[in-house]
ZABAVO-566114 format. One record per residue (C-alpha): residue number from 1; residue in three letters; x, y, z. Coordinates in steps of 0.02 Angstrom, whole numbers. Example, Ala and Ser with C-alpha at 12.3 -4.5 7.8 and 13.67 -1.06 7.14 Angstrom:
REM ZABAVO-566114
<atom num="1" residuo="ALA" x="615" y="-225" z="390"/>
<atom num="2" residuo="SER" x="684" y="-53" z="357"/>
REM end
This chain:
REM ZABAVO-566114
<atom num="1" residuo="UNK" x="798" y="-8031" z="-1504"/>
<atom num="2" residuo="UNK" x="643" y="-8020" z="-1394"/>
<atom num="3" residuo="UNK" x="472" y="-8061" z="-1447"/>
<atom num="4" residuo="UNK" x="316" y="-7987" z="-1408"/>
<atom num="5" residuo="UNK" x="226" y="-8086" z="-1264"/>
<atom num="6" residuo="UNK" x="138" y="-8234" z="-1293"/>
<atom num="7" residuo="UNK" x="137" y="-8300" z="-1107"/>
<atom num="8" residuo="UNK" x="-14" y="-8287" z="-1010"/>
<atom num="9" residuo="UNK" x="-39" y="-8143" z="-889"/>
<atom num="10" residuo="UNK" x="-120" y="-8158" z="-703"/>
<atom num="11" residuo="UNK" x="-177" y="-8002" z="-709"/>
<atom num="12" residuo="UNK" x="-249" y="-7872" z="-838"/>
<atom num="13" residuo="UNK" x="-204" y="-7680" z="-846"/>
<atom num="14" residuo="UNK" x="-51" y="-7578" z="-788"/>
<atom num="15" residuo="UNK" x="24" y="-7699" z="-680"/>
<atom num="16" residuo="UNK" x="13" y="-7870" z="-768"/>
<atom num="17" residuo="UNK" x="109" y="-8004" z="-687"/>
<atom num="18" residuo="UNK" x="173" y="-8124" z="-824"/>
<atom num="19" residuo="UNK" x="228" y="-8301" z="-781"/>
<atom num="20" residuo="UNK" x="400" y="-8238" z="-787"/>
<atom num="21" residuo="UNK" x="377" y="-8117" z="-677"/>
<atom num="22" residuo="UNK" x="303" y="-8227" z="-562"/>
<atom num="23" residuo="UNK" x="453" y="-8367" z="-586"/>
<atom num="24" residuo="UNK" x="579" y="-8237" z="-541"/>
<atom num="25" residuo="UNK" x="484" y="-8119" z="-414"/>
<atom num="26" residuo="UNK" x="590" y="-8024" z="-284"/>
<atom num="27" residuo="UNK" x="543" y="-7898" z="-158"/>
<atom num="28" residuo="UNK" x="545" y="-7720" z="-218"/>
<atom num="29" residuo="UNK" x="588" y="-7573" z="-132"/>
<atom num="30" residuo="UNK" x="760" y="-7588" z="-47"/>
<atom num="31" residuo="UNK" x="839" y="-7439" z="2"/>
<atom num="32" residuo="UNK" x="1032" y="-7429" z="-83"/>
<atom num="33" residuo="UNK" x="1188" y="-7423" z="35"/>
<atom num="34" residuo="UNK" x="1290" y="-7301" z="-21"/>
<atom num="35" residuo="UNK" x="1292" y="-7173" z="-160"/>
<atom num="36" residuo="UNK" x="1465" y="-7243" z="-212"/>
<atom num="37" residuo="UNK" x="1406" y="-7413" z="-213"/>
<atom num="38" residuo="UNK" x="1280" y="-7358" z="-302"/>
<atom num="39" residuo="UNK" x="1365" y="-7269" z="-442"/>
<atom num="40" residuo="UNK" x="1478" y="-7420" z="-461"/>
<atom num="41" residuo="UNK" x="1316" y="-7547" z="-472"/>
<atom num="42" residuo="UNK" x="1251" y="-7412" z="-618"/>
<atom num="43" residuo="UNK" x="1419" y="-7436" z="-712"/>
<atom num="44" residuo="UNK" x="1408" y="-7633" z="-700"/>
<atom num="45" residuo="UNK" x="1250" y="-7638" z="-759"/>
<atom num="46" residuo="UNK" x="1278" y="-7533" z="-920"/>
<atom num="47" residuo="UNK" x="1417" y="-7630" z="-939"/>
<atom num="48" residuo="UNK" x="1345" y="-7786" z="-953"/>
<atom num="49" residuo="UNK" x="1168" y="-7750" z="-1015"/>
<atom num="50" residuo="UNK" x="1212" y="-7610" z="-1132"/>
<atom num="51" residuo="UNK" x="1201" y="-7749" z="-1274"/>
<atom num="52" residuo="UNK" x="1034" y="-7790" z="-1231"/>
<atom num="53" residuo="UNK" x="966" y="-7626" z="-1229"/>
<atom num="54" residuo="UNK" x="1027" y="-7598" z="-1414"/>
<atom num="55" residuo="UNK" x="921" y="-7753" z="-1466"/>
<atom num="56" residuo="UNK" x="769" y="-7710" z="-1361"/>
<atom num="57" residuo="UNK" x="766" y="-7521" z="-1393"/>
<atom num="58" residuo="UNK" x="870" y="-7479" z="-1531"/>
<atom num="59" residuo="UNK" x="1005" y="-7339" z="-1525"/>
<atom num="60" residuo="UNK" x="913" y="-7227" z="-1416"/>
<atom num="61" residuo="UNK" x="888" y="-7281" z="-1250"/>
<atom num="62" residuo="UNK" x="770" y="-7157" z="-1195"/>
<atom num="63" residuo="UNK" x="573" y="-7146" z="-1194"/>
<atom num="64" residuo="UNK" x="462" y="-7124" z="-1341"/>
<atom num="65" residuo="UNK" x="338" y="-6974" z="-1360"/>
<atom num="66" residuo="UNK" x="180" y="-7003" z="-1444"/>
<atom num="67" residuo="UNK" x="103" y="-6822" z="-1451"/>
<atom num="68" residuo="UNK" x="-60" y="-6868" z="-1537"/>
<atom num="69" residuo="UNK" x="-188" y="-6993" z="-1539"/>
<atom num="70" residuo="UNK" x="-143" y="-7034" z="-1721"/>
<atom num="71" residuo="UNK" x="43" y="-7039" z="-1646"/>
<atom num="72" residuo="UNK" x="-5" y="-7162" z="-1536"/>
<atom num="73" residuo="UNK" x="-96" y="-7273" z="-1646"/>
<atom num="74" residuo="UNK" x="42" y="-7288" z="-1769"/>
<atom num="75" residuo="UNK" x="202" y="-7221" z="-1730"/>
<atom num="76" residuo="UNK" x="338" y="-7358" z="-1691"/>
<atom num="77" residuo="UNK" x="443" y="-7337" z="-1535"/>
<atom num="78" residuo="UNK" x="610" y="-7285" z="-1648"/>
<atom num="79" residuo="UNK" x="493" y="-7137" z="-1736"/>
<atom num="80" residuo="UNK" x="424" y="-7104" z="-1566"/>
<atom num="81" residuo="UNK" x="599" y="-7090" z="-1495"/>
<atom num="82" residuo="UNK" x="665" y="-6976" z="-1610"/>
<atom num="83" residuo="UNK" x="515" y="-6873" z="-1578"/>
<atom num="84" residuo="UNK" x="558" y="-6841" z="-1406"/>
<atom num="85" residuo="UNK" x="749" y="-6763" z="-1480"/>
<atom num="86" residuo="UNK" x="639" y="-6656" z="-1596"/>
<atom num="87" residuo="UNK" x="530" y="-6593" z="-1459"/>
<atom num="88" residuo="UNK" x="692" y="-6555" z="-1345"/>
<atom num="89" residuo="UNK" x="767" y="-6459" z="-1491"/>
<atom num="90" residuo="UNK" x="592" y="-6352" z="-1515"/>
<atom num="91" residuo="UNK" x="593" y="-6317" z="-1324"/>
<atom num="92" residuo="UNK" x="769" y="-6266" z="-1302"/>
<atom num="93" residuo="UNK" x="800" y="-6180" z="-1479"/>
<atom num="94" residuo="UNK" x="977" y="-6275" z="-1493"/>
<atom num="95" residuo="UNK" x="1049" y="-6213" z="-1651"/>
<atom num="96" residuo="UNK" x="1131" y="-6297" z="-1813"/>
<atom num="97" residuo="UNK" x="1307" y="-6314" z="-1785"/>
<atom num="98" residuo="UNK" x="1318" y="-6289" z="-1607"/>
<atom num="99" residuo="UNK" x="1463" y="-6374" z="-1487"/>
<atom num="100" residuo="UNK" x="1360" y="-6489" z="-1380"/>
<atom num="101" residuo="UNK" x="1391" y="-6596" z="-1216"/>
<atom num="102" residuo="UNK" x="1287" y="-6757" z="-1203"/>
<atom num="103" residuo="UNK" x="1284" y="-6803" z="-1046"/>
<atom num="104" residuo="UNK" x="1236" y="-6993" z="-1007"/>
<atom num="105" residuo="UNK" x="1240" y="-7026" z="-1186"/>
<atom num="106" residuo="UNK" x="1220" y="-7207" z="-1176"/>
<atom num="107" residuo="UNK" x="1273" y="-7294" z="-1330"/>
<atom num="108" residuo="UNK" x="1254" y="-7121" z="-1434"/>
<atom num="109" residuo="UNK" x="1095" y="-7122" z="-1529"/>
<atom num="110" residuo="UNK" x="1045" y="-6929" z="-1480"/>
<atom num="111" residuo="UNK" x="1246" y="-6888" z="-1516"/>
<atom num="112" residuo="UNK" x="1244" y="-6956" z="-1679"/>
<atom num="113" residuo="UNK" x="1083" y="-6862" z="-1735"/>
<atom num="114" residuo="UNK" x="1137" y="-6706" z="-1665"/>
<atom num="115" residuo="UNK" x="1292" y="-6734" z="-1774"/>
<atom num="116" residuo="UNK" x="1212" y="-6792" z="-1939"/>
<atom num="117" residuo="UNK" x="1051" y="-6698" z="-1928"/>
<atom num="118" residuo="UNK" x="1110" y="-6525" z="-1864"/>
<atom num="119" residuo="UNK" x="1307" y="-6519" z="-1906"/>
<atom num="120" residuo="UNK" x="1338" y="-6520" z="-1727"/>
<atom num="121" residuo="UNK" x="1507" y="-6547" z="-1631"/>
<atom num="122" residuo="UNK" x="1465" y="-6682" z="-1512"/>
<atom num="123" residuo="UNK" x="1555" y="-6751" z="-1350"/>
<atom num="124" residuo="UNK" x="1468" y="-6873" z="-1276"/>
<atom num="125" residuo="UNK" x="1500" y="-6926" z="-1094"/>
<atom num="126" residuo="UNK" x="1438" y="-7104" z="-1001"/>
<atom num="127" residuo="UNK" x="1513" y="-7197" z="-854"/>
<atom num="128" residuo="UNK" x="1500" y="-7364" z="-969"/>
<atom num="129" residuo="UNK" x="1639" y="-7419" z="-1033"/>
<atom num="130" residuo="UNK" x="1555" y="-7536" z="-1122"/>
<atom num="131" residuo="UNK" x="1439" y="-7395" z="-1198"/>
<atom num="132" residuo="UNK" x="1585" y="-7293" z="-1246"/>
<atom num="133" residuo="UNK" x="1669" y="-7455" z="-1366"/>
<atom num="134" residuo="UNK" x="1480" y="-7478" z="-1427"/>
<atom num="135" residuo="UNK" x="1438" y="-7301" z="-1467"/>
<atom num="136" residuo="UNK" x="1614" y="-7273" z="-1537"/>
<atom num="137" residuo="UNK" x="1585" y="-7439" z="-1646"/>
<atom num="138" residuo="UNK" x="1412" y="-7380" z="-1706"/>
<atom num="139" residuo="UNK" x="1466" y="-7203" z="-1735"/>
<atom num="140" residuo="UNK" x="1604" y="-7272" z="-1875"/>
<atom num="141" residuo="UNK" x="1481" y="-7405" z="-1946"/>
<atom num="142" residuo="UNK" x="1360" y="-7246" z="-1980"/>
<atom num="143" residuo="UNK" x="1509" y="-7155" z="-2040"/>
<atom num="144" residuo="UNK" x="1579" y="-7274" z="-2158"/>
<atom num="145" residuo="UNK" x="1420" y="-7270" z="-2258"/>
<atom num="146" residuo="UNK" x="1461" y="-7094" z="-2314"/>
<atom num="147" residuo="UNK" x="1613" y="-7121" z="-2393"/>
<atom num="148" residuo="UNK" x="1644" y="-7164" z="-2564"/>
<atom num="149" residuo="UNK" x="1751" y="-7302" z="-2647"/>
<atom num="150" residuo="UNK" x="1805" y="-7452" z="-2581"/>
<atom num="151" residuo="UNK" x="1902" y="-7408" z="-2434"/>
<atom num="152" residuo="UNK" x="1779" y="-7380" z="-2289"/>
<atom num="153" residuo="UNK" x="1899" y="-7343" z="-2165"/>
<atom num="154" residuo="UNK" x="1840" y="-7215" z="-2032"/>
<atom num="155" residuo="UNK" x="1988" y="-7128" z="-1945"/>
<atom num="156" residuo="UNK" x="1959" y="-7006" z="-1785"/>
<atom num="157" residuo="UNK" x="2031" y="-6842" z="-1804"/>
<atom num="158" residuo="UNK" x="2152" y="-6764" z="-1660"/>
<atom num="159" residuo="UNK" x="2037" y="-6733" z="-1552"/>
<atom num="160" residuo="UNK" x="1948" y="-6905" z="-1564"/>
<atom num="161" residuo="UNK" x="1800" y="-6859" z="-1655"/>
<atom num="162" residuo="UNK" x="1721" y="-6943" z="-1796"/>
<atom num="163" residuo="UNK" x="1648" y="-6854" z="-1952"/>
<atom num="164" residuo="UNK" x="1460" y="-6896" z="-1968"/>
<atom num="165" residuo="UNK" x="1357" y="-6812" z="-2091"/>
<atom num="166" residuo="UNK" x="1380" y="-6607" z="-2060"/>
<atom num="167" residuo="UNK" x="1445" y="-6630" z="-1901"/>
<atom num="168" residuo="UNK" x="1575" y="-6752" z="-1787"/>
<atom num="169" residuo="UNK" x="1549" y="-6843" z="-1630"/>
<atom num="170" residuo="UNK" x="1665" y="-6920" z="-1506"/>
<atom num="171" residuo="UNK" x="1629" y="-7026" z="-1326"/>
<atom num="172" residuo="UNK" x="1721" y="-7010" z="-1165"/>
<atom num="173" residuo="UNK" x="1704" y="-7138" z="-1011"/>
<atom num="174" residuo="UNK" x="1673" y="-7018" z="-894"/>
<atom num="175" residuo="UNK" x="1594" y="-6982" z="-710"/>
<atom num="176" residuo="UNK" x="1472" y="-6842" z="-765"/>
<atom num="177" residuo="UNK" x="1487" y="-6772" z="-575"/>
<atom num="178" residuo="UNK" x="1678" y="-6739" z="-632"/>
<atom num="179" residuo="UNK" x="1627" y="-6647" z="-788"/>
<atom num="180" residuo="UNK" x="1657" y="-6482" z="-717"/>
<atom num="181" residuo="UNK" x="1852" y="-6510" z="-684"/>
<atom num="182" residuo="UNK" x="1880" y="-6637" z="-827"/>
<atom num="183" residuo="UNK" x="1817" y="-6497" z="-945"/>
<atom num="184" residuo="UNK" x="1899" y="-6345" z="-839"/>
<atom num="185" residuo="UNK" x="1987" y="-6296" z="-996"/>
<atom num="186" residuo="UNK" x="1850" y="-6287" z="-1105"/>
<atom num="187" residuo="UNK" x="1741" y="-6179" z="-971"/>
<atom num="188" residuo="UNK" x="1628" y="-6079" z="-1061"/>
<atom num="189" residuo="UNK" x="1625" y="-6130" z="-1221"/>
<atom num="190" residuo="UNK" x="1486" y="-6263" z="-1248"/>
<atom num="191" residuo="UNK" x="1329" y="-6200" z="-1343"/>
<atom num="192" residuo="UNK" x="1220" y="-6339" z="-1243"/>
<atom num="193" residuo="UNK" x="1227" y="-6470" z="-1124"/>
<atom num="194" residuo="UNK" x="1104" y="-6627" z="-1151"/>
<atom num="195" residuo="UNK" x="1032" y="-6727" z="-1039"/>
<atom num="196" residuo="UNK" x="898" y="-6858" z="-1051"/>
<atom num="197" residuo="UNK" x="837" y="-6972" z="-931"/>
<atom num="198" residuo="UNK" x="1025" y="-6994" z="-859"/>
<atom num="199" residuo="UNK" x="1017" y="-6857" z="-705"/>
<atom num="200" residuo="UNK" x="895" y="-6954" z="-617"/>
<atom num="201" residuo="UNK" x="1048" y="-7069" z="-595"/>
<atom num="202" residuo="UNK" x="1149" y="-6937" z="-515"/>
<atom num="203" residuo="UNK" x="1175" y="-6942" z="-316"/>
<atom num="204" residuo="UNK" x="1236" y="-6754" z="-305"/>
<atom num="205" residuo="UNK" x="1113" y="-6673" z="-443"/>
<atom num="206" residuo="UNK" x="1133" y="-6491" z="-365"/>
<atom num="207" residuo="UNK" x="1319" y="-6519" z="-428"/>
<atom num="208" residuo="UNK" x="1276" y="-6568" z="-607"/>
<atom num="209" residuo="UNK" x="1185" y="-6401" z="-632"/>
<atom num="210" residuo="UNK" x="1336" y="-6310" z="-553"/>
<atom num="211" residuo="UNK" x="1441" y="-6394" z="-683"/>
<atom num="212" residuo="UNK" x="1317" y="-6369" z="-822"/>
<atom num="213" residuo="UNK" x="1356" y="-6177" z="-768"/>
<atom num="214" residuo="UNK" x="1533" y="-6182" z="-783"/>
<atom num="215" residuo="UNK" x="1543" y="-6271" z="-959"/>
<atom num="216" residuo="UNK" x="1417" y="-6167" z="-1057"/>
<atom num="217" residuo="UNK" x="1433" y="-6002" z="-1126"/>
<atom num="218" residuo="UNK" x="1349" y="-5842" z="-1097"/>
<atom num="219" residuo="UNK" x="1179" y="-5877" z="-1182"/>
<atom num="220" residuo="UNK" x="1196" y="-6071" z="-1189"/>
<atom num="221" residuo="UNK" x="1057" y="-6209" z="-1154"/>
<atom num="222" residuo="UNK" x="1037" y="-6348" z="-1041"/>
<atom num="223" residuo="UNK" x="917" y="-6459" z="-1107"/>
<atom num="224" residuo="UNK" x="850" y="-6595" z="-1009"/>
<atom num="225" residuo="UNK" x="710" y="-6740" z="-996"/>
<atom num="226" residuo="UNK" x="695" y="-6859" z="-852"/>
<atom num="227" residuo="UNK" x="601" y="-6943" z="-736"/>
<atom num="228" residuo="UNK" x="515" y="-6880" z="-577"/>
<atom num="229" residuo="UNK" x="399" y="-6913" z="-421"/>
<atom num="230" residuo="UNK" x="230" y="-6835" z="-419"/>
<atom num="231" residuo="UNK" x="210" y="-6699" z="-300"/>
<atom num="232" residuo="UNK" x="129" y="-6713" z="-143"/>
<atom num="233" residuo="UNK" x="116" y="-6898" z="-135"/>
<atom num="234" residuo="UNK" x="85" y="-6991" z="40"/>
<atom num="235" residuo="UNK" x="195" y="-7133" z="119"/>
<atom num="236" residuo="UNK" x="88" y="-7263" z="42"/>
<atom num="237" residuo="UNK" x="103" y="-7192" z="-136"/>
<atom num="238" residuo="UNK" x="281" y="-7183" z="-110"/>
<atom num="239" residuo="UNK" x="303" y="-7339" z="-41"/>
<atom num="240" residuo="UNK" x="212" y="-7422" z="-187"/>
<atom num="241" residuo="UNK" x="247" y="-7349" z="-315"/>
<atom num="242" residuo="UNK" x="400" y="-7244" z="-320"/>
<atom num="243" residuo="UNK" x="532" y="-7352" z="-200"/>
<atom num="244" residuo="UNK" x="521" y="-7505" z="-320"/>
<atom num="245" residuo="UNK" x="574" y="-7380" z="-464"/>
<atom num="246" residuo="UNK" x="707" y="-7327" z="-358"/>
<atom num="247" residuo="UNK" x="759" y="-7483" z="-321"/>
<atom num="248" residuo="UNK" x="749" y="-7580" z="-484"/>
<atom num="249" residuo="UNK" x="811" y="-7438" z="-596"/>
<atom num="250" residuo="UNK" x="976" y="-7395" z="-491"/>
<atom num="251" residuo="UNK" x="907" y="-7224" z="-435"/>
<atom num="252" residuo="UNK" x="937" y="-7122" z="-278"/>
<atom num="253" residuo="UNK" x="778" y="-7032" z="-212"/>
<atom num="254" residuo="UNK" x="690" y="-6944" z="-343"/>
<atom num="255" residuo="UNK" x="645" y="-6760" z="-369"/>
<atom num="256" residuo="UNK" x="517" y="-6656" z="-414"/>
<atom num="257" residuo="UNK" x="493" y="-6547" z="-560"/>
<atom num="258" residuo="UNK" x="506" y="-6397" z="-464"/>
<atom num="259" residuo="UNK" x="668" y="-6460" z="-368"/>
<atom num="260" residuo="UNK" x="748" y="-6459" z="-543"/>
<atom num="261" residuo="UNK" x="710" y="-6291" z="-578"/>
<atom num="262" residuo="UNK" x="768" y="-6228" z="-384"/>
<atom num="263" residuo="UNK" x="928" y="-6323" z="-421"/>
<atom num="264" residuo="UNK" x="956" y="-6238" z="-591"/>
<atom num="265" residuo="UNK" x="893" y="-6071" z="-534"/>
<atom num="266" residuo="UNK" x="1028" y="-6083" z="-388"/>
<atom num="267" residuo="UNK" x="1168" y="-6131" z="-501"/>
<atom num="268" residuo="UNK" x="1140" y="-5953" z="-582"/>
<atom num="269" residuo="UNK" x="1050" y="-6023" z="-738"/>
<atom num="270" residuo="UNK" x="867" y="-5953" z="-798"/>
<atom num="271" residuo="UNK" x="731" y="-6041" z="-859"/>
<atom num="272" residuo="UNK" x="714" y="-6047" z="-1037"/>
<atom num="273" residuo="UNK" x="558" y="-6142" z="-1050"/>
<atom num="274" residuo="UNK" x="455" y="-6222" z="-897"/>
<atom num="275" residuo="UNK" x="428" y="-6389" z="-864"/>
<atom num="276" residuo="UNK" x="309" y="-6476" z="-997"/>
<atom num="277" residuo="UNK" x="239" y="-6629" z="-926"/>
<atom num="278" residuo="UNK" x="227" y="-6767" z="-1062"/>
<atom num="279" residuo="UNK" x="193" y="-6918" z="-951"/>
<atom num="280" residuo="UNK" x="40" y="-6972" z="-1065"/>
<atom num="281" residuo="UNK" x="133" y="-6944" z="-1214"/>
<atom num="282" residuo="UNK" x="276" y="-7064" z="-1161"/>
<atom num="283" residuo="UNK" x="198" y="-7194" z="-1051"/>
<atom num="284" residuo="UNK" x="170" y="-7327" z="-1195"/>
<atom num="285" residuo="UNK" x="373" y="-7346" z="-1185"/>
<atom num="286" residuo="UNK" x="331" y="-7457" z="-1046"/>
<atom num="287" residuo="UNK" x="182" y="-7552" z="-1113"/>
<atom num="288" residuo="UNK" x="302" y="-7580" z="-1280"/>
<atom num="289" residuo="UNK" x="457" y="-7633" z="-1164"/>
<atom num="290" residuo="UNK" x="369" y="-7745" z="-1030"/>
<atom num="291" residuo="UNK" x="305" y="-7843" z="-1180"/>
<atom num="292" residuo="UNK" x="475" y="-7842" z="-1259"/>
<atom num="293" residuo="UNK" x="555" y="-7915" z="-1104"/>
<atom num="294" residuo="UNK" x="438" y="-8071" z="-1106"/>
<atom num="295" residuo="UNK" x="585" y="-8179" z="-1159"/>
<atom num="296" residuo="UNK" x="626" y="-8319" z="-1074"/>
<atom num="297" residuo="UNK" x="806" y="-8305" z="-1096"/>
<atom num="298" residuo="UNK" x="836" y="-8100" z="-1051"/>
<atom num="299" residuo="UNK" x="739" y="-8149" z="-874"/>
<atom num="300" residuo="UNK" x="883" y="-8290" z="-857"/>
<atom num="301" residuo="UNK" x="1008" y="-8172" z="-914"/>
<atom num="302" residuo="UNK" x="955" y="-8050" z="-779"/>
<atom num="303" residuo="UNK" x="948" y="-8182" z="-650"/>
<atom num="304" residuo="UNK" x="1105" y="-8230" z="-679"/>
<atom num="305" residuo="UNK" x="1175" y="-8058" z="-651"/>
<atom num="306" residuo="UNK" x="1088" y="-8070" z="-464"/>
<atom num="307" residuo="UNK" x="962" y="-7970" z="-383"/>
<atom num="308" residuo="UNK" x="1006" y="-7803" z="-480"/>
<atom num="309" residuo="UNK" x="956" y="-7880" z="-639"/>
<atom num="310" residuo="UNK" x="794" y="-7951" z="-592"/>
<atom num="311" residuo="UNK" x="741" y="-7792" z="-514"/>
<atom num="312" residuo="UNK" x="772" y="-7698" z="-666"/>
<atom num="313" residuo="UNK" x="638" y="-7798" z="-763"/>
<atom num="314" residuo="UNK" x="512" y="-7797" z="-622"/>
<atom num="315" residuo="UNK" x="536" y="-7609" z="-605"/>
<atom num="316" residuo="UNK" x="468" y="-7603" z="-772"/>
<atom num="317" residuo="UNK" x="303" y="-7656" z="-686"/>
<atom num="318" residuo="UNK" x="328" y="-7519" z="-556"/>
<atom num="319" residuo="UNK" x="351" y="-7397" z="-700"/>
<atom num="320" residuo="UNK" x="186" y="-7432" z="-792"/>
<atom num="321" residuo="UNK" x="88" y="-7434" z="-619"/>
<atom num="322" residuo="UNK" x="166" y="-7270" z="-589"/>
<atom num="323" residuo="UNK" x="110" y="-7196" z="-751"/>
<atom num="324" residuo="UNK" x="-56" y="-7261" z="-715"/>
<atom num="325" residuo="UNK" x="-70" y="-7200" z="-531"/>
<atom num="326" residuo="UNK" x="0" y="-7018" z="-591"/>
<atom num="327" residuo="UNK" x="141" y="-7049" z="-453"/>
<atom num="328" residuo="UNK" x="278" y="-7069" z="-574"/>
<atom num="329" residuo="UNK" x="313" y="-6926" z="-698"/>
<atom num="330" residuo="UNK" x="412" y="-6857" z="-862"/>
<atom num="331" residuo="UNK" x="450" y="-6693" z="-898"/>
<atom num="332" residuo="UNK" x="561" y="-6601" z="-1023"/>
<atom num="333" residuo="UNK" x="639" y="-6421" z="-995"/>
<atom num="334" residuo="UNK" x="773" y="-6305" z="-1026"/>
<atom num="335" residuo="UNK" x="885" y="-6179" z="-962"/>
<atom num="336" residuo="UNK" x="984" y="-6038" z="-1014"/>
<atom num="337" residuo="UNK" x="1152" y="-5952" z="-940"/>
REM end
């Protein structure tokens, strides 16, 4: 849908201002009203924008990982996105056939990968009704390719799972902060809780780690990738680089990497792999993304959704600036019960 940018920019570097960005300029860095209102806005955003996500980024709605200079030169964003999944598997040692809870699963790209490639039994949860519908549809389309013969009908089993490759997957609409009570009957049965770039949206992050501890079996892993603010930022750095990201990306206050480690250990989890900061190896995601969104129809759609839509696109610039300045960080880590 979106093509690479052709309009002239008014500034070079990591904070380039395109003509579209100037046309739809809006003040950034506004505070969110209440956490419940923020949750409602997050759900609405993903219900409205997930089709655009699929067109822009493909089935994986997360950063790409370019670990080497060679990868940075030649790997597509699609290859890099899968490489991020492989990195998370490497640092967590999640095994084949694992029972996985994919929290904030988006449109199910990672869930399908874990099921088809590793034979995992994956339950994906998201707050978005639209994402559940899209994830299920995309999974059925993929599953149908495996069926021999003319009848390509895909029927979920009694628990809602769709067979895919060596594994199976299902998707549930659920506020992740309620996963402890929702899966109370499954407490202590998951081999892994997987969360990629979703926890930064959660108002109560400590609760998430407590719930992850509840649903994991002994020895189970929490696998995590997320966005962070740098440590020791002064007020000017925070105001210039972090507040616009929190505003546009619909985030409560961003944490530092040590904050997550403390949440995890306070919940009873042990560090399995220390935080690995890969900011320089994922930042290319936003160079690509800023180019991709230079499409007048996309900005017009964002404008039709009110300020949140425009602030979201404007936050792409803030992400690039934050990575360039070192104030915005990206890390992966894993924990064990």
